[in-house]
N, C-alpha and C positions, 0 to 999 in steps of 0.2 A: 810380590811375589808371596805374600799371606795368601792371596786371593786363590794361587796357583797350585797351590800343598793339599792334598788326598786326605784330609784327616781320617778316613776311615782306614787308611794302609800305616797308617803312623801309630804304632800302640808303644813304644820303646823309646826311652832316652835316646840307644844309639841311632835308629831311624828321623828322629825327630834332629838328630847333628846332620844326619846323612842329607835331611831335605832342603836344608840351606834357611831354615826358620831362623828367625834373628829377632829377639825378645826385647821390649820396650817397657818404659813407664806405660799409667796409663792417662798421665795427661800429655807425654808425648803421643799417645796412641789417640788420644781427643783432639790433640792440636792437630797429627796430619791428616787425622779423615776430614774435620773442618775445615781445613788447607786446601782439599781436596773438591770438596762440597761447594764452597764458594767460588773455587777457581771455575768449577764445572757450570758456576748460575743453578746449583740446586737450592729449592728450599730447606733451612736447616730445621724451625721448629714449625710443625704444621697444626693446623685448628687452632692457633693462637691469636685471638685479631687484635688490633690497635695498639702492638710493638712495635712493628716492623720497622719503625721509625728511634724508636726508644730503649725499651727493654732489652730486645735482641740483639739488635749492636753491640750493646754493654757488655752484653751475656759473653757474643762470638769472642768479642776480645779478650775479655777475662780468660774463657777458653784458648786461644792463644798464647797467653800470655803465663800458662799452666799457672793458675791462681786456685787455690779454695776461694768459695764464692759464696755470699751472704743477701739472698733475696729480703729486702728489707720490703715490707707494704702492709697495709691492712686486708684484712678480708676476704676472701670471695676474688683474689686479681691472680689466681692463677701459678701462683708461684710452685705451689706443688708440681701442676704438670710440667711448667719447665724443665724442672730437676728432672721428672720422669722420661721425657724424653731427649735427655743425655745421650741415654742407652743406644740411642739410634749413631750415634757418632763413634761407637766402641769397633773394632774389629768383632767379625761374625763368630769367631770360634777363638778359644786360647788354648794354649794346651797347661795344664797343671799335672804335678807327683798324685799318681793316684793314691786314695785313703787319706790325703793332708785335708786337715780342718780347717788348712787359713790358706788353700790354693795357691801354694807352692809353685814359683817359677822354676821349672825343671832344668831351668841354667843357671837360677840364682835361690835357691833354697831358704830359707829362711828360719824352719823351725829343724829340732833337734829331731824329729821323726824323718823328715825326709831328709837329713843329711846321712843321716844315720841308713835309710834304705839306699841311697845311691852310695853309699861306701861298701853294704853288702852286696848291691847287685850291677853296681856298675852302669854300662851300658843297655842293660838288661831292664835297666828300671822302670815299670811300667807306669805311662801316663795317660791321660783320659783327657779329652776336649770339653770344653766349659762352653755354652753359648751365650751372646751378650745379654741376651734376658734375664740370664740366671745371674748375672751379675749389677744388681740393682739392690741395695739394702735399705730401709727407709726405720725409721724409728720416731715417735711422738714423745717429745720431752714433756713429760710429766715431773710434780713433785714427788714422787716415789722412786724414781728410776736413782739405781745405785750403781757405782763406780762398776761391783762385781756385775751386772748387766751387761756395760756398754763395754768393756775391756777384760773382766775376766778376775778372778779369786782362784783359790787351793779347793782343790776337790777331793775328801776324807775320802769318798768311797773310793776313788780311783786311787789314791794314797795304797788303801787297806787292800783292794785287788790286785793292784802291782806289789804289794810289799815295799812298797817304797817309804821315803822317810819326808816330810812335808819341807827339806833341804833339796828336793831333788826338782829343778822343774818341770819334771815331767805328770806334776800331780797337778798341773794350774789347769783347771779348766776355762778356755778361751769365752770373751766374750764378745756380742756384736761385731764389733770394730774390727776386733782380728779376722774374725769369720767373716769379713767383708773385705778383706784383702785381696789389691788388683780390682776392685770393684768401685761403684759410686756410691756413696754410700751418704745418708740425706736424713740430716735432723729436722725435725718441723719445732716452729716454735721453741727456738734457741733460750729466749730470754726464761721459759721455764723451767730450763732445767737449773736446778740449786746452783749456787755459784762455788760450792765443792769440787759439785761434778765436773762444770766448766774448767776448772783448774786443770781437771784429770787429765781434758783434752792439750794442754799445752806442750806436752813430751812430744805428741804424737804428731801437732802441726808442726813443730817448730825442727823437732828432732827426727819424727820417725820412728821414734823406740816408744816402747811402753812400759811402766812399771805396776808390778800385783805384789804387795805384801813383803816389799823387802827385797825382793829377788833382783838380781842384778842381770836383767832379763832384756836384750838387744835385740830388738826386733823391727827393722826397716821395713815397717809397712808403706804398701805404696796404695795410695787410698785416694780418691778424687770424692774432698768433703760439700756438699752443698749444706746449706743450713738456711733456714725460712726463719723468720722473725717478722711480728707486728713492732711502730715503732715504740721506744724506749718507753714513752710514757705515756703509753696505754695505758689507763685505767691504775691497779695497785699491782702490777703483775710485777715481776722480776725486771733484769736489765743482761743484757751482755756485760761480762765484766772486760774491763778495758784489757788487762792482757791479752784474753784471747780474741778479741777484736783486734788488736794489733797485729796478733796472726793468718787473720780472715786476709787475702789477698786483694778481693774486689767485692766492695757492697754495693747492692745495684737497687734502687728504688723504683719499685712497681706502681701501677695505676690505675685507678677505672677507667674504663671506655670514655674518651671524651666526644664522640659522638655518635647522636641516637641511631645513626647505619650501622656504626660496630654494636652496637651493646646489642641491637636484633641480630644482627649476624650470629652475636654469640647465643643468646640465648635460643634462635631458631635451630642454632646446629647443639645443644645441649638439653632441649625440651624432650622428657620422655616422657610420648606420647603413643596411644594405640592408635592402630593406622585407620579404626574405624570411628573415632576423629577428626581426623584430618578430613577424612569422606563427607563426616556427617556437617562441621561446620565448618563454616568460610568466616573467613577473619579478613576484616577489611583492612589495610593499609592503615590508616590512622590511627586504626583500633592497636597495633602494635606501636606506633608512635606514640602513644597516649601509655600505652604500658609501660615502656621505657620512662617516658618523662617522670615517671611516677618517681621512679628510684635515684634521678636527678634533681627532683624537689626533695626529696629523703636527704640528700647529701648536703645539702643546704637549707634545710628546716631547723627552725630556731629548739624545736621541741625533742628532736633530736643529740644523741650524742655524736658528735661527727668523730672522733677520734678511735671510736670502735668500728667504725667503717659501717657502707650498705654495700653489701654482697652482691655480686653477680647473681647467687641464688636467688638473688631476692625475685628478679625479674622472670628466672627461669621457673621457679615455683610458682608464679603467680600465673602466670601463660599457661602453665597448666591445670590450676585451678579455673582460669577463665573457661578456659575450651569443656572442663568439667562441668561449669555451672548452663553451660548453655546445650552439652550434651546431656544435661541430666533436664533442665525444660524439655528437651526434643522426645526424651524419652517419654515423659509424662505426655505430651500433646498428641502422641504416635506418628509424628510428622519422622521424613525419611531422611528432610535436610533440614538445614537453617542457615539465617546469617548473625552473625555474632552482634547483640546489642548493647548498647552502653550502660542499660541497664543491667548486664551480666557481670558489670564491675566490680557489683556488690560480692560475687564470689573470691574476690582477690585477696579481700581483707584480711583472712587467717593468715595467707602467704605472706601479709606486710607486717601485720602483728608479731608475729615470731620471728623476724628476723633483724626487729629493730632494736636499739638499747638508749632508751629514753632518760633525758633529763630530769631534773627535779619538775621544770615545767609542763614537761610531757606526760611525766604521771599523774600531774594533778587534772591534765586534760583528759586521759583516759588512753589507751593501747588504740580503741576501734575508734574514739573521735581523732585522734590522729591519723589514720590511716585515711580516713574518710575525707580530710583535709588534705592533704597529698594527691589524691584523685582529682578534687576539687580546683587545686594549684597546680594541677597536669592540664588541667581541660583551660585554666583560663590561660596558661602560658603558650598553649598552644594553637587557642583559637585567631591570633590574630594573623597566623599563619594561612589561614584560612578565607576569613570572614575580614569585614572591614573593622577597624580600632574603636570601640567605644572610649569617647573622650568622658571627661568628669565633668569638665567646665565646657559646656558648648554654647558656640555664638549664637547670637537671632537669627543670622543667614543658616545656620546650620541645618544642614538636611537629614534629619535620621534615616540611616536606610534600614532600621527596624520596626520604625514606627506603626506599619501597617499588621504585622505580626503582633506586636505587642496591643494594638485594639482589636486585632482578634480574640485575644483571649480575653479581654474587657468586655468584649460582646457575650462572648458564648460561657465566661465565668466558668472556665476553668476545663480541664484537658488530662484523662487520666488515661494512664500507659501499665499496665497491667504483667507479670512477667509470665501468667500462665496463657495467653492468648496467642493464638496460633501465629505462624508467619504473615498469613496471606489478611487476619484481623490486624495485625499490627504495622502491616504497610495501608490497609486502608484506614487506619486509622491515623496516620502521620498524611498520606493523600490528603485529607479532606482540612489540613490546615492550608490554604492556596498561599499565604504570604509565605508560607513554610518553602513549599515548593518553588516558588518564584525566585528567592533568595538563593536557592540552591542550584539554580537556573543562572543566574545573574553573575554570581560570585565562583562557584567552580564547572563551568560549562564542559569539563573535560573530564568531569570525574567519572568513573565506571561505574556502570550500571549496579553492580551488586552494591558497590560502598553507598549508594544515593541514601539508602535509609538509618544507616550508623551515622551518618554527616548531618541530615536533619535533625537525629535524637541529637547527637553533640551539639548541632547549633541551640537547641533547647536550652541545656546544659548549660552551657555557655553566657548566656543571656541569664540566667538563673547566677551564676559567679557574676556578673557584670550589675547587677542587681537591675535588672530590667523585669525579671520573670520571679516569680518563689516557685518553691518545690518544696513538695512535703514528702515522707516517706509513707506507706501505705502497707498495712501488713501482708499484701502482696504484689507490691508495686510503689507506682509514684505520680502525685498528684501534682499538676503544672495548674498554677493561676496567675494571672496579670498579680505588680507589685503593690497594687492599693484594696484591688481587692480583698488581699488576703486579709489584709489588716482589719478591710471591715468583715470580714466572715469571724474574725478572732474576738469581736465585741460581741 
């Protein structure tokens, strides 16, 4: 029925009644539209990956139950994005009394302004239409938020202009929540809201009314509340007071991507890249896997506070830095294109150090040192997916597949890979290591030709992590040595 109504031709209350329009609560509106989408096998939440079998079904069930919702999870888990996408479940247009501060429903006015206007003009009461994109309000909970901000307060200027006493409810200036009547209202980081402010939300959630400065004001607000919060035991922040938590219908736990493939999809979708970067830099699949593995390692690291979480934004900004590092190198060399190198990963260090909260041991190590160790751990973890496992204890009959490569480094007494060399020089230097090429051909025969050189460098870095070779940071690159030769050079 609502889709067939010509909203341009309906401008008064009388015309709205004649059209057959029926108003419903926002929770029923969300529920009805969600039922339609589920029945039609339509996707409800788009661009959110990894939640298809966990968070999204729980959120849909909460909407069907007409619940106010709390999304509980660590930072960077798409909590706010989920809340914002709920507007797609609203009707495209709804009618409101024209001039109303709180989106009064023409059939169920709740403000004195709307009631007086209908009493005065009757069927000729003017109405206007509000699009669903305007029916979303959001507030970040901070310690300085007041009851006046979110609920309202007496406005002395309004009282003076209208020549009314403070006992008249027309002197009230409504806060954000009343103004979000018939809207989705999101309060982000709910535990940061002072306890006395959370208490002020009790009646709104339970009874649907508000209290301002002792006024006996009954406003049955029609609001879909969505709260977001980090787990309550997160550092020294506040918590959700128990009576408020009790009034929130569904609490849904969010989580980080469970696989590298999902994490890669999110990073590729969210990274803000200049199209020239994408054209300029080729990124091997292994490099993308390695980048995501860094975040997985960080979530397990003993140097990082797990309670603070490792946001998906770390991988996103690290990927942007990674391409910018390669772009910077190419612009300096004057080349047209390049293949990403593993040595370019030094450029992601600033993205890591700015996104992790270190525990005491991590502070002792230093943020940059922890970031380097995460890269090393990621290389070590992925190494066995591509090349034979390196055993710590080797039996006598064990044939070491890497021995020829180690011998090459012993005989050549070192190998330097500088950052400012051209792609041609980079490939020539790696091609010169014959045992390295042989290992790639043997264990990665189906690898794409564009990925071979990154894989060759990855193999060298992996052997360093497994103590088969040694690596030194130079001012403009890296030097690889055999393990024992490096000890001799230090003497």
